[in-house]
N, C-alpha and C positions, 0 to 999 in steps of 0.2 A: 589361546591366551595362557601363559605360564603360571602354573599354580605356586603361589608363596605361602609359607606356613605363617602364623601370628607372629611366633619370636622374630621372624626376619622383617614382618612390616611394621611391627613395635618399634624395633632398633631404629629403622628408617625413618619414622615420623617422630620418636621420643624427643621431648621437649621443644615440639612445636605447637603454633596455635593455628588452627583452622577454623576459619569463620563460615557460616553458611548464612546467606539471606534471600529473601524472596517476600512474596506477598502471602496471605492468608491462604493455607490449604494448597499450598504449592510444593509442598514434599519436604520441606525443609527438615523437620524432626526424624522422619523415616530413613533421610539421607545420614542424618547424623550417627543415628543408630546402627545404621548398616556399616559405616566407616569403622565405629568403635567396635562391633562385634566382629570385624574384620581385623580389627589390631589386638584384640583382648579376649580372653574367655570369660573374664569377670569385669566387665567396665564397671565406672560410676556415672549414675545417673543424677545431675544436681538439678533439681525443681526449683525455682525461683518466684513461683507464683503463691499469691496470697489465695484462700479460699473464700469467694467473694459469697456465695450463695449455693444452695442445694445443688442446682443443675451443674454449676461447674465441679462441684465434689463430685458428681457421678463421673465427668470428662477427666477428671485426675484418677480415678479409680479405674476406670477404662485403659487409659494409658498406662499405669501401671501392672493391670493384667496381661496388657499386649506384650510387654518387654519381657516377662518372665523372669524365672529365678535366677539366672545367671549375673543380673544387674543389682548391683549394690545401689539402693537409694537413698538419696539424702536430699532433705526440703529445708533449704536456705533462702530467705528471702533478701536478705542484703550482705552479711559479712561472709562472704564467700572464703576468704584467706584463714578464716579460723579453722579449716578442714583440711588436714595434711592427707595428700593424695599423690607425695612422690612415686613415681614409678607406675603412675596408672594411668589408664584412658578415660577421659573425663567429658561428659556430654552435658553443658550448660545452656537449659531450655527454660526460660531465654533471656537475652538481653533486654528486649522490650520490658517484660515483667518486673525484671529486674531492676532498671532505669526506674519504672513506675514508682516501685516501693519507695526509691531515695526521694522522688520527686513531690510526692504528695505527703511524706513524712515531714519534709521542709517546709512544702507550702503550709500546713498547721502552724509552723512557727512564724510564718510571716505574719508581722503587726504593723507594717507601714510602707509607705510608697517605696522608701529607699531600699528596705530590705526586699521587695517585690522585684524590683529591678536587679536585684543580684540572687534571685532565685535561681535562673538556669546557670547560670555562671558557678555557684555554691553546687549544686546538683552534679555538674559536670566535672569539677575538682573532686567530689569526693568518690564519684564512679571511676575516674582514671585512677586515683589512689589505689583504691580496692582492687582495680584490674590487674595494676603492677605488683601490689604485694602477692596476689593469689598466683598469677602467671609466673612469679619468681622461682615456683617449685619446679624441679625438673620431672615435668609431663608432658601428656600430649591433651590438648586442652581444645575441645571442639563446641565453639559457642555458635547458638543459634539464635537468629534477629530477624527483624520484621523490616521490610523497606515500606514505611508508614507515610512518607512524604510523596507518593507517587500521583496522588490525586491532586485536587485543587486545594486550594489556602482555605482552611476554616474558619467561620465567622466566628467561633469561639475562641476566647483570648488563650484559657489554659490550654485548649489542645494545640493552639499556635507554639507555646512555649514549649509544650512536651516533644512536639514535632521537632523541634530544634534540637532538644536535649537527645532525642534519640537519633537524629540525622549526626550531630556531631560526635556522638559516642559510638556509631557505627563507623564514622570514618577514622576514628582513632584506632578503634580495634584492629580495623582494614589494614591502616599501616604498620600495624605491630604482627599482623598476622602473616605465615609462611605460605597458607594458601587462602584465597576467597572462592568461595564457590556461590553462583547465582542459580536458585531454582525457579523454573517456569515450567508451570503445568506438568511437575514431575520429572524434570528433565533438567539435569545438572551442568550448568555451562562455567568452566574454570573461568575466573576472571584475574586471577594472580596466583602466581606459582605454575608448578606443572600439572597437567592434568592426569593424575594418578590413575590410569586406566584399570589397574592391577585392584584397586578398590572400589572404584566408580564403575 
């Protein structure tokens, strides 16, 4: 395999959107980090999770220490577009937690059945608008997401609504993406775009 330097790879993919999807522990985040480090000496890691409890805080700290000092870490729960990342390679990990933050913040505002019926639609509208504002910048974006609808239909109404949100925002991002990679047991499968073997 020929060896390409980061400047070549970065110019090759700059301005593109890559979506990496799969189940839990499928290797999504590691693949995103591998691609980012192939493209940049100092990529950005944008973490969208909220810290729910001490166990989750420990998980986050382990992730940070694994990535190392070459990464610029940004914690942003919702408003990705307020961060200027022009010319950078950015890993957004992950879409599922990002969507969760919008979904549950809006749910707390739901006061009637009429508003509840618009909950999913409003969440999606906000996610799409923020996604478009963020990716309008000239940068390389590597989004990590989950395929949460692969199992059976939940008997929980909130879970069913969130599965709708997640599935539709995944479809929206996949439509906009130049490359979509499905991770299965640590193995990447390119399902949209060229299978860039030089970085995979």
